[in-house]
Backbone and ligand atoms as CSV (ligand in chain L), in Angstrom:
chain,resi,resn,atom,element,x,y,z
A,1,MET,N,N,-30.409,-4.388,8.263
A,1,MET,CA,C,-30.126,-2.996,7.915
A,1,MET,C,C,-29.438,-2.951,6.560
A,2,ALA,N,N,-29.906,-2.051,5.703
A,2,ALA,CA,C,-29.342,-1.924,4.358
A,2,ALA,C,C,-27.924,-1.353,4.409
A,3,ASP,N,N,-27.105,-1.748,3.433
A,3,ASP,CA,C,-25.747,-1.221,3.319
A,3,ASP,C,C,-25.716,0.057,2.504
A,4,ALA,N,N,-26.773,0.267,1.710
A,4,ALA,CA,C,-26.822,1.460,0.863
A,4,ALA,C,C,-28.260,1.928,0.745
A,5,THR,N,N,-28.406,3.211,0.496
A,5,THR,CA,C,-29.738,3.771,0.227
A,5,THR,C,C,-29.712,4.435,-1.146
A,6,ILE,N,N,-30.837,4.385,-1.841
A,6,ILE,CA,C,-30.969,4.970,-3.171
A,6,ILE,C,C,-32.099,5.983,-3.120
A,7,THR,N,N,-31.772,7.215,-3.460
A,7,THR,CA,C,-32.765,8.284,-3.451
A,7,THR,C,C,-32.880,8.878,-4.848
A,8,PRO,N,N,-34.040,8.701,-5.509
A,8,PRO,CA,C,-34.228,9.350,-6.795
A,8,PRO,C,C,-34.528,10.827,-6.579
A,9,GLY,N,N,-33.615,11.675,-7.012
A,9,GLY,CA,C,-33.813,13.105,-6.838
A,9,GLY,C,C,-34.869,13.627,-7.799
A,10,ASP,N,N,-35.690,14.550,-7.338
A,10,ASP,CA,C,-36.687,15.143,-8.222
A,10,ASP,C,C,-35.989,15.776,-9.418
A,11,ASN,N,N,-36.362,15.332,-10.617
A,11,ASN,CA,C,-35.826,15.861,-11.879
A,11,ASN,C,C,-34.309,15.702,-11.994
A,12,GLY,N,N,-33.763,14.683,-11.329
A,12,GLY,CA,C,-32.308,14.489,-11.355
A,12,GLY,C,C,-31.911,13.048,-11.138
A,13,PRO,N,N,-30.647,12.831,-10.770
A,13,PRO,CA,C,-30.088,11.487,-10.690
A,13,PRO,C,C,-30.523,10.707,-9.453
A,14,TYR,N,N,-30.173,9.419,-9.468
A,14,TYR,CA,C,-30.269,8.612,-8.267
A,14,TYR,C,C,-29.061,8.945,-7.405
A,15,HIS,N,N,-29.270,9.263,-6.159
A,15,HIS,CA,C,-28.176,9.455,-5.217
A,15,HIS,C,C,-28.072,8.180,-4.399
A,16,VAL,N,N,-26.956,7.480,-4.556
A,16,VAL,CA,C,-26.745,6.222,-3.852
A,16,VAL,C,C,-25.715,6.470,-2.763
A,17,GLU,N,N,-26.117,6.196,-1.539
A,17,GLU,CA,C,-25.236,6.422,-0.394
A,17,GLU,C,C,-24.921,5.107,0.288
A,18,GLY,N,N,-23.625,4.918,0.572
A,18,GLY,CA,C,-23.182,3.699,1.233
A,18,GLY,C,C,-22.093,3.029,0.422
A,19,ASP,N,N,-21.689,1.866,0.868
A,19,ASP,CA,C,-20.684,1.098,0.150
A,19,ASP,C,C,-21.395,0.081,-0.723
A,20,PHE,N,N,-21.053,0.064,-2.016
A,20,PHE,CA,C,-21.693,-0.889,-2.920
A,20,PHE,C,C,-20.790,-1.141,-4.118
A,21,VAL,N,N,-21.139,-2.177,-4.882
A,21,VAL,CA,C,-20.409,-2.512,-6.105
A,21,VAL,C,C,-21.342,-2.282,-7.282
A,22,LEU,N,N,-20.873,-1.493,-8.241
A,22,LEU,CA,C,-21.617,-1.226,-9.474
A,22,LEU,C,C,-21.026,-2.118,-10.566
A,23,ILE,N,N,-21.869,-2.884,-11.239
A,23,ILE,CA,C,-21.402,-3.790,-12.293
A,23,ILE,C,C,-22.081,-3.384,-13.596
A,24,ASP,N,N,-21.269,-3.090,-14.635
A,24,ASP,CA,C,-21.860,-2.659,-15.899
A,24,ASP,C,C,-22.276,-3.861,-16.746
A,25,GLY,N,N,-22.824,-3.597,-17.909
A,25,GLY,CA,C,-23.346,-4.644,-18.768
A,25,GLY,C,C,-22.298,-5.608,-19.278
A,26,ALA,N,N,-21.017,-5.214,-19.199
A,26,ALA,CA,C,-19.920,-6.084,-19.625
A,26,ALA,C,C,-19.314,-6.838,-18.454
A,27,GLY,N,N,-19.863,-6.633,-17.265
A,27,GLY,CA,C,-19.358,-7.328,-16.080
A,27,GLY,C,C,-18.238,-6.596,-15.367
A,28,ASN,N,N,-17.901,-5.397,-15.837
A,28,ASN,CA,C,-16.869,-4.609,-15.164
A,28,ASN,C,C,-17.401,-4.107,-13.830
A,29,LYS,N,N,-16.584,-4.239,-12.794
A,29,LYS,CA,C,-16.995,-3.856,-11.449
A,29,LYS,C,C,-16.343,-2.550,-11.041
A,30,PHE,N,N,-17.124,-1.729,-10.366
A,30,PHE,CA,C,-16.649,-0.448,-9.847
A,30,PHE,C,C,-17.099,-0.379,-8.400
A,31,GLU,N,N,-16.145,-0.407,-7.495
A,31,GLU,CA,C,-16.475,-0.363,-6.069
A,31,GLU,C,C,-16.661,1.081,-5.630
A,32,VAL,N,N,-17.779,1.345,-5.007
A,32,VAL,CA,C,-18.097,2.696,-4.535
A,32,VAL,C,C,-18.106,2.683,-3.015
A,33,THR,N,N,-17.382,3.602,-2.445
A,33,THR,CA,C,-17.444,3.801,-0.996
A,33,THR,C,C,-17.884,5.238,-0.781
A,34,ASP,N,N,-18.827,5.417,0.056
A,34,ASP,CA,C,-19.403,6.722,0.378
A,34,ASP,C,C,-20.654,6.970,-0.448
A,35,ASP,N,N,-20.538,7.604,-1.646
A,35,ASP,CA,C,-21.750,7.839,-2.419
A,35,ASP,C,C,-21.444,8.088,-3.888
A,36,ALA,N,N,-22.510,8.046,-4.700
A,36,ALA,CA,C,-22.407,8.303,-6.138
A,36,ALA,C,C,-23.760,8.791,-6.636
A,37,TRP,N,N,-23.730,9.509,-7.745
A,37,TRP,CA,C,-24.956,9.972,-8.404
A,37,TRP,C,C,-25.037,9.262,-9.746
A,38,LEU,N,N,-26.134,8.542,-9.968
A,38,LEU,CA,C,-26.307,7.754,-11.182
A,38,LEU,C,C,-27.382,8.376,-12.067
A,39,CYS,N,N,-27.069,8.463,-13.349
A,39,CYS,CA,C,-27.962,9.097,-14.316
A,39,CYS,C,C,-29.266,8.324,-14.444
A,40,ARG,N,N,-30.355,9.033,-14.503
A,40,ARG,CA,C,-31.629,8.418,-14.847
A,40,ARG,C,C,-32.355,9.198,-15.930
A,41,CYS,N,N,-31.703,10.231,-16.489
A,41,CYS,CA,C,-32.315,10.963,-17.602
A,41,CYS,C,C,-31.911,10.360,-18.946
A,42,GLY,N,N,-30.829,9.588,-18.985
A,42,GLY,CA,C,-30.368,8.954,-20.215
A,42,GLY,C,C,-29.455,9.817,-21.058
A,43,GLU,N,N,-29.142,11.029,-20.615
A,43,GLU,CA,C,-28.363,11.960,-21.440
A,43,GLU,C,C,-26.922,12.137,-20.976
A,44,SER,N,N,-26.509,11.469,-19.917
A,44,SER,CA,C,-25.136,11.603,-19.435
A,44,SER,C,C,-24.148,11.106,-20.485
A,45,THR,N,N,-23.016,11.778,-20.580
A,45,THR,CA,C,-21.952,11.327,-21.475
A,45,THR,C,C,-20.963,10.439,-20.731
A,46,ASN,N,N,-21.245,10.153,-19.466
A,46,ASN,CA,C,-20.376,9.291,-18.654
A,46,ASN,C,C,-21.235,8.304,-17.877
A,47,LYS,N,N,-22.162,7.638,-18.594
A,47,LYS,CA,C,-23.049,6.678,-17.938
A,47,LYS,C,C,-22.229,5.559,-17.305
A,48,PRO,N,N,-22.662,5.084,-16.177
A,48,PRO,CA,C,-23.946,5.321,-15.547
A,48,PRO,C,C,-23.965,6.525,-14.603
A,49,PHE,N,N,-22.907,7.320,-14.623
A,49,PHE,CA,C,-22.842,8.428,-13.677
A,49,PHE,C,C,-23.497,9.693,-14.239
A,50,CYS,N,N,-24.019,10.484,-13.345
A,50,CYS,CA,C,-24.643,11.757,-13.708
A,50,CYS,C,C,-23.558,12.781,-14.023
A,51,THR,N,N,-23.767,13.535,-15.091
A,51,THR,CA,C,-22.845,14.615,-15.453
A,51,THR,C,C,-23.493,15.994,-15.299
A,52,GLY,N,N,-24.725,16.014,-14.837
A,52,GLY,CA,C,-25.436,17.284,-14.694
A,52,GLY,C,C,-26.233,17.665,-15.933
A,53,THR,N,N,-26.167,16.849,-16.978
A,53,THR,CA,C,-26.871,17.147,-18.229
A,53,THR,C,C,-28.378,17.180,-18.039
A,54,HIS,N,N,-28.896,16.491,-17.015
A,54,HIS,CA,C,-30.352,16.487,-16.776
A,54,HIS,C,C,-30.901,17.901,-16.631
A,55,ARG,N,N,-30.050,18.828,-16.228
A,55,ARG,CA,C,-30.508,20.215,-16.041
A,55,ARG,C,C,-30.819,20.898,-17.374
A,56,SER,N,N,-30.149,20.483,-18.447
A,56,SER,CA,C,-30.331,21.154,-19.737
A,56,SER,C,C,-31.168,20.349,-20.727
A,57,CYS,N,N,-31.612,19.140,-20.342
A,57,CYS,CA,C,-32.386,18.322,-21.287
A,57,CYS,C,C,-33.861,18.237,-20.899
A,58,ASP,N,N,-34.275,19.081,-19.981
A,58,ASP,CA,C,-35.682,19.138,-19.577
A,58,ASP,C,C,-36.186,17.830,-18.979
A,59,PHE,N,N,-35.313,17.096,-18.291
A,59,PHE,CA,C,-35.734,15.859,-17.636
A,59,PHE,C,C,-36.659,16.199,-16.474
A,60,ILE,N,N,-37.829,15.583,-16.493
A,60,ILE,CA,C,-38.806,15.824,-15.432
A,60,ILE,C,C,-39.299,14.491,-14.907
A,61,ASP,N,N,-39.065,14.226,-13.646
A,61,ASP,CA,C,-39.637,13.049,-12.980
A,61,ASP,C,C,-39.485,13.218,-11.485
A,62,SER,N,N,-40.549,12.978,-10.805
A,62,SER,CA,C,-40.546,12.996,-9.345
A,62,SER,C,C,-41.075,11.644,-8.878
A,63,SER,N,N,-40.165,10.682,-8.721
A,63,SER,CA,C,-40.562,9.335,-8.323
A,63,SER,C,C,-40.966,9.307,-6.865
A,64,ARG,N,N,-42.037,8.581,-6.605
A,64,ARG,CA,C,-42.483,8.359,-5.236
A,64,ARG,C,C,-42.737,6.867,-5.063
A,65,VAL,N,N,-42.438,6.353,-3.903
A,65,VAL,CA,C,-42.640,4.938,-3.621
A,65,VAL,C,C,-44.119,4.682,-3.388
A,66,ALA,N,N,-44.678,3.731,-4.136
A,66,ALA,CA,C,-46.069,3.337,-3.946
A,66,ALA,C,C,-46.093,2.061,-3.130
A,67,ARG,N,N,-46.918,2.013,-2.125
A,67,ARG,CA,C,-46.995,0.826,-1.282
A,67,ARG,C,C,-48.310,0.120,-1.476
L,1,LIG,S1,S,-29.527,12.411,-14.354
L,1,LIG,FE1,FE,-27.890,13.779,-14.433
L,1,LIG,S2,S,-27.070,13.523,-16.407
L,1,LIG,FE2,FE,-28.736,12.158,-16.346
């Protein structure tokens, strides 16, 4: 059973639910308990977290899992 689930929201961030550790490119660790929204539009001013900017930058993507 997975410890976390990742849901790419239509035209918005990844919603990650569960307990997990986020490690940035410099190796800094951020422990998340419960949930977080991670930017996937590239326009957040607080990456890797979503700031809601995707709503004003015309980000469009509806990811679906292909099997
Ligand atoms: S997905 Fe929300 S700011 Fe990028």
